[in-house]
N, C-alpha and C positions, 0 to 999 in steps of 0.2 A: 763561393757564393755562401756565404754569411748567415749563421742561426737568428731567424726573424725573429726566439726566442717566446713565439704562442702563448708558453703554457702560463708566465714571467709574466705575459701583458696583463692574462688573461686574472690571475691572482691579485695584482695589481688594482685592477677595476676593480673587483671585488672586497677590494681591503677599501679603495676611499668610498663604497655604495653599504661597507660595514657585514656584507657578506662574507662565507664562508665558501671554501673549499673543501669538498667529500674529499678523502683519501688519497679514491681511485685519479682524480681529477687533479693531483694535487702531482704525482706523477708527468714525468714528461712523454710528451705525445709518445717517441720512437719506443718507450714502456708499454704505453697502450696499445702501441701494434703490432707487441708481440717482436720486439727489439727488432734485430738482421731478419732473423728465420722468418716473421713474420712478411718481415719488408719486399723482403724477396720473392716466395711465394705471389705477394698481389702483381710485383714488379713483374713476375716472369711471365701470368695472367693479362696483366695488364698490353704488355710488349706482344705479345703471341696475336691479341684480340685488333693492334692497330697494321700488323700487317696480312691481314685476311680480310681489313675493310675495303669494301666496296669506295665509297667516298671518297677516301684519302689515298688509293691504287691509282683516282683517277688523277690526281695530281702526280705529272709526272717529274718538278722534282726532290717530290718526296720521293716517288722510284729509286730517282739517280743515287740520293743521301743516304738508300740503305744499304748499297753499294756501297760507298765509302764506311759504314758504320754498320757493319751486324747489327742482326740481332741481339747473341750475344754480350757483342759488347756495350751495346742500345739498355738490355737490361741492366748490367755492371754502373754502368754508367751513371743511370735512372735510380737504383740501390741503394751507389755509393749517397747521391743527394738529397736522397729522401731521408736515409740514415740522419746523414747532416742535417739538415732542416729542423728536425722534428726533433733535437736534444742527443740526438747519438753520437755513438761516438766516430763515424768513420769525416772522411773528410773528402769532400767533392773536390776532385784534383779536375774534370773535363771544362775544358771550354766556356765560358759565359752564357749563358738562353741566350742575347742575341747572334753575338758572334757563330752560335752551330745553332740558329735554326736562320739566320736572315738569306742563306740559299734557294732556303727548302719553300720561301711564296707561300706561307699559308696563310688560310681565309679565315672570314670570323666565324663562319660555315665550318669549314675545318676544326675551329677549336672548339667548336661544339661538339663536334661526333670525336673529336677524345676526350674531352671530359664525360659524355654519355658512357662510351668504355670505358675510362677507368670509375665510373658510377659501379657500372653492372659486376667490375675487377672487384670492388669494396663489394659488394653487397653479396655475390658469393662464396666472399669470402666469410660475410656478418660480419664487414667493419660496422661497429656501432654510428648511429648515429653523429653524435656528440662529433666524434674523432674526423670524423666521415668530413664535416663542415669544419675545424681545423685546418686536415688540409684543404681543402679547396679554397677556404681563406690564404697558407700558401705558397699553390699555386697559381690562386688568379694574381700573386703578387708579380709571375713571370710573365703577367698572357702580350705586354707591351712590347715585352722585349723579344715576342714568339711569331704573334699577328702581325703582320706586313705589310695583305689589304685587305678590303670589305665583304 
């Protein structure tokens, strides 16, 4: 998955409007999230939340998928993906989002539940609102490839 360069896009937009970025906002999102350490701590908590979520557990395809992609593997893949798309040095080596989620029969409601669990993990580790917003914008770009039913 290619890095969408969210920080660069914000910098360009602000430059066009004559605004300026603070030194902190100029850092890649990866750095503002605490690097790989910060990302893996949040992802670990997030995947643990997904595994026990009652709504997601009702989807038989998701439960079956957990057998082929156990939690430690998911945590590695998601951490690698988040690291890469936020400007970090990681290169995501997993399947494309569409290919890796097509068989999971994920609904719009389940997407919302997943987003809610992600927000809980981000809040738990006090990820600032601006960084959360950037992350959700990046994650939102994958929705069409992950959600396969209303």
